[in-house]
C-alpha positions as CSV (number, residue, x, y, z in Angstrom):
1,M,71.2,-16.5,52.1
2,K,69.1,-19.7,51.7
3,V,68.9,-22.4,49.0
4,D,65.5,-22.4,47.2
5,V,64.4,-25.7,45.9
6,L,62.4,-26.4,42.8
7,L,60.9,-29.9,42.3
8,G,58.1,-31.8,40.7
9,L,55.1,-32.9,42.7
10,Q,53.8,-35.6,40.4
11,W,55.4,-38.5,38.5
12,G,57.9,-36.3,36.7
13,D,57.5,-34.4,33.4
14,E,55.9,-31.4,35.1
15,G,57.8,-28.8,33.2
16,K,60.7,-28.1,35.6
17,G,63.1,-27.1,32.8
18,K,61.0,-24.2,31.6
19,V,60.5,-22.9,35.2
20,V,64.2,-23.1,36.1
21,D,65.1,-21.3,32.9
22,Y,62.4,-18.6,33.7
23,L,63.6,-18.2,37.3
24,A,67.3,-18.3,36.6
25,T,67.6,-14.5,36.2
26,K,67.0,-14.2,39.9
27,Y,69.8,-16.7,40.9
28,Q,73.5,-16.7,40.7
29,V,73.8,-20.5,41.1
30,I,71.7,-23.3,39.6
31,A,72.4,-26.8,40.9
32,R,71.1,-30.3,40.0
33,F,70.9,-32.4,43.2
34,Q,69.8,-35.9,42.0
35,G,68.8,-38.1,39.1
36,G,70.7,-38.6,35.9
37,P,70.2,-38.9,32.1
38,N,66.7,-40.2,32.7
39,A,65.6,-36.6,33.2
40,G,64.5,-34.6,30.2
41,H,64.1,-30.9,31.0
42,T,62.6,-29.1,28.0
43,L,63.2,-25.4,27.4
44,E,61.8,-23.3,24.5
45,F,62.9,-19.7,23.8
46,D,63.8,-17.5,20.7
47,G,62.4,-20.2,18.4
48,H,64.6,-22.9,19.8
49,K,63.6,-26.1,21.6
50,H,66.2,-27.8,23.7
51,V,66.1,-30.8,26.0
52,L,68.7,-31.0,28.9
53,H,69.3,-34.4,30.6
54,Q,72.1,-33.8,33.0
55,I,73.1,-30.2,32.7
56,P,71.3,-27.7,34.9
57,S,68.6,-25.7,33.2
58,G,70.2,-22.3,34.1
59,I,72.9,-22.9,31.5
60,F,71.3,-20.6,29.0
61,R,71.2,-17.6,31.4
62,E,74.0,-15.1,31.5
63,G,76.0,-14.8,34.7
64,T,75.0,-18.1,36.3
65,V,77.1,-20.8,37.8
66,N,75.7,-24.3,37.0
67,I,76.6,-27.2,39.3
68,I,76.1,-30.9,38.8
69,G,75.9,-32.0,42.5
70,N,77.1,-35.1,44.2
71,G,73.6,-36.6,44.3
72,V,73.5,-36.9,40.6
73,V,74.6,-40.0,38.6
74,L,76.4,-38.9,35.4
75,D,76.8,-40.7,32.1
76,P,79.9,-39.3,30.5
77,V,78.8,-40.3,27.0
78,V,75.5,-38.5,27.3
79,F,77.3,-35.5,28.9
80,K,79.7,-35.2,26.0
81,K,76.8,-35.3,23.5
82,E,74.9,-32.7,25.5
83,I,77.9,-30.4,25.5
84,H,78.3,-30.7,21.7
85,D,74.6,-30.0,21.2
86,L,75.0,-26.8,23.2
87,E,77.9,-25.5,21.1
88,K,75.6,-23.7,18.6
89,F,74.5,-21.4,21.4
90,K,78.1,-20.1,21.9
91,I,78.0,-20.6,25.7
92,D,81.3,-20.8,27.6
93,L,80.5,-24.2,29.1
94,V,83.9,-24.8,30.6
95,E,83.6,-21.6,32.5
96,K,79.9,-21.8,33.5
97,L,79.7,-25.5,34.5
98,V,81.0,-27.2,37.6
99,L,80.9,-30.9,38.4
100,S,81.1,-32.4,41.9
101,K,84.0,-34.8,42.3
102,K,81.6,-36.9,44.4
103,T,79.1,-37.4,41.5
104,Q,78.8,-41.1,40.7
105,L,79.7,-42.4,37.2
106,I,77.3,-44.5,35.1
107,L,79.4,-47.1,33.3
108,P,78.5,-48.9,30.1
109,S,78.0,-52.1,32.1
110,H,75.4,-50.3,34.4
111,K,73.2,-49.9,31.3
112,L,73.6,-53.6,30.4
113,L,72.6,-54.5,34.0
114,D,69.6,-52.2,33.8
115,A,68.4,-54.0,30.6
116,A,69.1,-57.4,32.1
117,Y,67.1,-56.7,35.3
118,E,64.2,-55.2,33.4
119,K,64.0,-58.2,31.0
120,A,64.0,-60.6,33.8
121,K,61.0,-58.9,35.4
122,G,58.9,-59.8,32.4
123,K,55.3,-58.5,32.7
124,D,56.2,-56.9,36.1
125,K,58.9,-54.6,34.7
126,I,59.1,-51.2,36.2
127,G,59.4,-49.2,32.9
128,S,63.0,-48.2,33.4
129,T,64.5,-45.8,30.9
130,L,67.4,-48.3,30.7
131,K,70.0,-45.5,31.3
132,G,71.8,-47.4,34.0
133,I,70.4,-45.2,36.8
134,G,69.3,-47.9,39.2
135,P,72.4,-50.1,38.9
136,C,74.6,-47.0,39.4
137,Y,72.8,-46.0,42.6
138,Q,72.9,-49.6,43.6
139,D,76.7,-49.6,43.4
140,K,76.8,-46.3,45.2
141,I,74.9,-47.7,48.2
142,A,77.0,-50.9,48.1
143,R,80.1,-48.7,48.2
144,N,81.4,-50.1,44.9
145,G,80.8,-47.1,42.7
146,L,83.2,-44.9,40.8
147,R,83.0,-41.1,41.2
148,I,84.1,-38.3,38.9
149,G,87.0,-37.5,41.1
150,D,88.3,-41.0,40.6
151,I,89.1,-40.3,36.9
152,L,92.0,-38.1,38.1
153,A,93.6,-41.0,40.0
154,D,96.3,-43.2,38.5
155,G,94.5,-46.4,39.4
156,F,91.2,-45.5,37.7
157,Q,91.5,-48.1,34.9
158,E,92.2,-50.9,37.4
159,R,89.2,-49.9,39.6
160,Y,87.0,-49.7,36.5
161,R,88.0,-53.2,35.4
162,N,87.4,-54.6,38.8
163,L,83.9,-53.2,39.0
164,V,83.1,-54.3,35.5
165,K,84.2,-57.9,36.3
166,K,81.6,-57.9,39.1
167,H,78.9,-56.7,36.7
168,E,79.9,-59.4,34.1
169,R,79.4,-62.1,36.8
170,I,75.9,-60.8,37.4
171,L,75.1,-60.6,33.6
172,K,76.3,-64.2,33.3
173,Q,73.8,-65.3,35.9
174,Y,71.0,-63.5,34.0
175,K,72.2,-65.2,30.7
176,Y,72.2,-61.8,29.1
177,E,74.0,-61.4,25.8
178,Y,76.0,-58.3,25.2
179,N,79.0,-56.7,23.6
180,L,80.8,-54.5,26.1
181,K,83.8,-53.6,23.9
182,E,81.8,-51.6,21.4
183,V,80.4,-49.3,24.0
184,E,83.7,-48.9,26.0
185,A,85.6,-46.9,23.5
186,P,83.0,-43.9,23.5
187,F,83.0,-44.2,27.3
188,F,86.7,-43.6,27.7
189,E,86.7,-40.9,25.1
190,A,84.0,-39.2,27.2
191,I,86.1,-39.7,30.4
192,A,89.0,-37.8,28.8
193,F,86.6,-35.1,27.6
194,L,85.3,-34.6,31.2
195,K,88.8,-33.7,32.5
196,Q,88.6,-30.2,30.8
197,F,85.8,-29.1,33.1
198,K,85.9,-27.8,36.7
199,L,85.8,-30.9,38.9
200,L,85.5,-29.7,42.4
201,N,84.3,-30.5,45.9
202,S,81.2,-28.5,45.0
203,E,79.7,-28.5,48.6
204,Y,82.4,-26.0,49.5
205,L,81.5,-23.9,46.4
206,I,77.8,-23.8,47.1
207,N,78.3,-22.9,50.8
208,H,80.8,-20.2,49.7
209,H,78.1,-18.7,47.5
210,L,75.6,-18.8,50.3
211,K,78.0,-17.2,52.8
212,N,78.5,-14.4,50.2
213,N,74.8,-13.8,50.0
214,Q,74.4,-15.2,46.5
215,K,71.1,-16.9,45.6
216,V,71.2,-20.6,44.9
217,L,68.4,-22.6,43.2
218,A,68.4,-26.4,43.6
219,E,66.9,-28.1,40.6
220,G,65.3,-31.5,41.1
221,A,64.6,-34.2,38.5
222,Q,61.8,-36.7,38.1
223,G,58.9,-36.1,40.6
224,S,58.0,-36.5,44.3
225,L,55.7,-39.5,43.6
226,L,58.8,-41.3,42.1
227,D,60.9,-40.8,45.3
228,I,62.6,-44.0,46.4
229,D,61.1,-43.7,49.9
230,F,57.9,-41.9,49.5
231,G,56.9,-42.6,45.9
232,S,54.7,-45.4,44.5
233,Y,57.2,-48.1,45.3
234,P,58.5,-50.2,43.6
235,F,57.6,-48.1,40.5
236,V,59.9,-45.3,41.5
237,T,63.3,-43.9,40.6
238,S,66.5,-44.7,42.6
239,S,67.0,-41.4,44.3
240,N,65.4,-39.0,46.8
241,T,63.4,-36.6,44.5
242,M,62.0,-34.5,47.4
243,A,63.3,-31.3,49.0
244,A,65.3,-33.2,51.6
245,G,67.3,-34.7,48.7
246,A,68.7,-31.2,48.0
247,C,70.6,-31.3,51.3
248,T,72.2,-34.7,50.7
249,G,72.6,-34.1,47.0
250,L,74.4,-30.8,47.3
251,G,75.9,-30.7,50.8
252,V,73.8,-28.0,52.4
253,A,72.3,-28.0,55.9
254,P,68.5,-28.4,56.4
255,G,68.4,-25.0,58.0
256,Q,69.7,-23.5,54.7
257,I,66.6,-24.4,52.8
258,G,64.4,-21.4,51.9
259,E,61.5,-21.4,49.5
260,V,60.3,-24.7,48.1
261,Y,58.7,-24.3,44.7
262,G,56.4,-27.2,43.8
263,I,55.6,-27.7,40.1
264,F,52.5,-29.6,39.0
265,K,50.6,-30.0,35.8
266,A,46.9,-28.9,35.6
267,Y,46.3,-32.6,35.0
268,C,48.4,-35.7,35.6
269,T,50.7,-37.8,33.5
270,R,52.9,-40.8,34.0
271,V,55.5,-42.7,31.9
272,G,56.0,-46.4,32.3
273,G,54.4,-48.8,34.7
274,G,52.9,-48.2,38.1
275,P,49.6,-47.1,39.7
276,F,47.8,-44.1,38.4
277,P,44.3,-43.7,40.0
278,T,43.0,-41.0,37.8
279,E,44.3,-42.3,34.5
280,L,42.0,-41.9,31.5
281,F,41.8,-44.9,29.1
282,D,39.4,-43.3,26.6
283,E,39.5,-40.8,23.7
284,L,39.6,-38.0,26.3
285,G,42.9,-39.2,27.6
286,E,44.2,-39.5,24.1
287,A,43.1,-36.0,23.3
288,I,44.9,-34.6,26.3
289,Q,48.0,-36.6,25.3
290,N,48.0,-35.2,21.8
291,E,47.2,-31.6,22.8
292,G,49.9,-31.6,25.5
293,H,52.5,-33.4,23.2
294,E,52.8,-35.9,26.1
295,F,55.7,-38.0,24.8
296,G,58.8,-38.5,26.9
297,A,61.6,-36.0,26.3
298,T,64.2,-38.7,27.1
299,T,62.6,-41.9,25.8
300,G,59.9,-40.7,23.4
301,R,57.4,-43.0,25.1
302,P,53.8,-41.8,25.2
303,R,52.8,-40.5,28.6
304,R,49.6,-41.9,30.3
305,C,47.2,-39.0,31.0
306,G,44.5,-38.4,33.6
307,W,42.8,-35.9,35.8
308,L,44.4,-33.9,38.6
309,D,44.8,-36.0,41.8
310,L,44.4,-33.8,44.9
311,P,45.2,-36.5,47.5
312,A,48.5,-37.2,45.7
313,L,49.2,-33.5,45.3
314,K,48.5,-32.8,49.0
315,Y,50.8,-35.6,50.0
316,A,53.7,-34.3,47.8
317,I,53.2,-30.8,49.2
318,M,53.3,-32.1,52.8
319,I,56.5,-34.2,52.5
320,N,58.3,-31.4,50.7
321,G,57.1,-28.4,52.8
322,V,56.1,-26.6,49.6
323,T,55.8,-22.8,50.0
324,Q,54.7,-21.9,46.5
325,L,53.0,-23.7,43.7
326,F,53.6,-23.4,39.9
327,M,50.9,-24.8,37.7
328,M,52.0,-25.9,34.2
329,K,50.2,-26.7,31.0
330,A,46.9,-24.9,31.8
331,D,46.6,-24.3,28.0
332,V,46.2,-28.0,27.3
333,L,42.9,-28.2,29.2
334,S,41.6,-25.4,27.0
335,I,40.2,-28.1,24.6
336,L,37.7,-29.3,27.2
337,E,34.2,-28.3,28.0
338,D,34.3,-29.9,31.4
339,I,37.1,-30.8,33.8
340,K,37.3,-33.3,36.6
341,V,39.4,-33.1,39.8
342,C,39.9,-36.1,42.1
343,T,39.2,-35.0,45.7
344,H,39.2,-38.3,47.5
345,Y,39.7,-42.0,47.1
346,E,37.0,-44.6,47.9
347,L,38.7,-47.8,49.2
348,K,37.4,-51.4,48.8
349,D,35.7,-51.4,52.2
350,G,33.8,-48.2,51.3
351,T,36.1,-45.9,53.3
352,K,36.6,-42.4,51.9
353,T,40.0,-40.9,52.3
354,D,42.3,-38.2,51.0
355,E,45.4,-40.0,52.1
356,L,47.6,-42.2,49.9
357,P,47.4,-45.9,50.8
358,F,50.7,-47.6,51.8
359,Q,50.6,-49.8,48.7
360,L,48.7,-47.9,46.0
361,L,49.4,-50.7,43.6
362,D,47.6,-53.4,45.6
363,E,44.9,-51.2,47.1
364,E,41.6,-51.0,45.2
365,V,41.1,-47.3,44.8
366,N,38.1,-45.6,43.2
367,P,38.7,-41.9,42.6
368,I,35.9,-39.5,43.7
369,Y,35.6,-36.5,41.4
370,K,34.5,-32.9,41.5
371,N,33.2,-31.6,38.1
372,M,34.2,-28.2,37.0
373,K,33.4,-26.1,34.0
374,G,36.3,-25.7,31.4
375,W,37.3,-22.4,29.9
376,K,37.2,-23.7,26.3
377,T,39.3,-20.7,24.9
378,D,42.8,-20.2,23.7
379,I,44.9,-18.8,26.6
380,T,48.4,-19.0,25.0
381,S,48.6,-15.3,24.3
382,L,47.6,-14.1,27.8
383,S,50.1,-11.8,29.4
384,R,48.2,-10.8,32.6
385,V,46.5,-12.8,35.3
386,E,43.6,-10.3,35.3
387,D,42.7,-11.4,31.7
388,M,42.3,-15.1,32.6
389,P,38.9,-16.7,31.8
390,V,36.7,-16.9,34.9
391,E,36.6,-20.7,34.7
392,L,40.4,-20.9,34.8
393,A,40.6,-18.5,37.8
394,E,38.0,-20.6,39.6
395,Y,40.0,-23.8,38.9
396,I,43.1,-22.2,40.3
397,S,41.3,-20.8,43.3
398,Y,39.7,-24.2,44.1
399,I,43.1,-26.0,44.0
400,E,44.6,-23.3,46.3
401,K,41.8,-23.6,48.8
402,E,42.1,-27.5,48.9
403,V,45.8,-27.7,49.3
404,G,46.4,-24.6,51.4
405,V,49.4,-23.3,49.3
406,P,49.2,-20.3,46.8
407,I,49.7,-20.9,43.1
408,R,52.2,-18.1,42.1
409,L,52.9,-19.0,38.5
410,I,50.7,-20.3,35.7
411,S,52.2,-21.6,32.5
412,V,50.0,-21.0,29.4
413,G,52.4,-22.4,26.7
414,P,55.8,-24.0,26.3
415,N,57.8,-20.8,25.6
416,R,59.4,-18.9,28.5
417,T,57.4,-15.8,27.6
418,Q,54.1,-17.7,28.0
419,T,54.1,-17.4,31.8
420,L,51.8,-15.6,34.2
421,L,52.8,-14.5,37.7
422,K,50.1,-14.3,40.3
């Protein structure tokens, strides 16, 4: 059996939570392979709306094992709150949830460092969620980090203090004022809380499930254009958000990867700073923002909105080896008479290209658009692909032709039932 991977193809917020929840009935194991509490995967069902930050989106489905993999960075305080928020659903979380011992821990001082670094950047700030993600991955790479398995060791407190002392020396250099003691008490309460869960070498567990012909779905966070290597650097996250990250973030071999499901919105959004060639700065962009409720599930920040960017989408499909596409939020564009799609970029020297420049931030890019007719009708109650407006069918067909990958799923609303399979 293979590991199927589901990931975002834009700058995050594509709707991964809904799709994982929708697909979870077909899988025995759902595993998060990177990212941390900066993720916000929103699920709507049975009149409930719930946002998951670190817990895999298959948690609501019966009979699933949900794994937080070694590529994730975990904030114990956020984790504890998430668990408490799920109690009303009467889910046996201790039984259904597994955490890799190799998952890195976000310490309170990581969040202080995040804020200090961002403040020091001034007008050049990246737009960090200030969740401590970057500094935690930084310690991981520098081989200073603490992992979940370390909390079971007798010397954990000493190792924690030694690492925090290093952080405090850095904070002193930045002249950043803070009160660490008031945030340490909840942290150690959450560390004790963690110990009741299954803390395992989860790479063995995942490969055991594969050997026994059970289906595994790897759930990504953020989006491909935020990948630390292939995203719009330096306005990126601190992990590998692409399909290859599932191998290193879960401990599975490249040959074990099966389907790669790529999720994208029918338009584009972005939170925080960074280049966004098709961004709309007018009333139209604001209308899409309001219709799509484009406000961050984690931070509440408004998302920048713009037209679908085919050069960026093709790039993400290429580096991920996407085999199937899922288009989200088609219903949001129902308010528009006309729709634009960016097909190419015109560079400063007049060159026309459909490739992403090395440094999108510094390169003067003028998007070239194709105009298409909108469907201008409510599609939220559709239950069959055959009943789609002609204009929506043409929009989907055009994208498929341009990117060379079939669109198999179309979301026409936030609820898990508002989903069309093609």
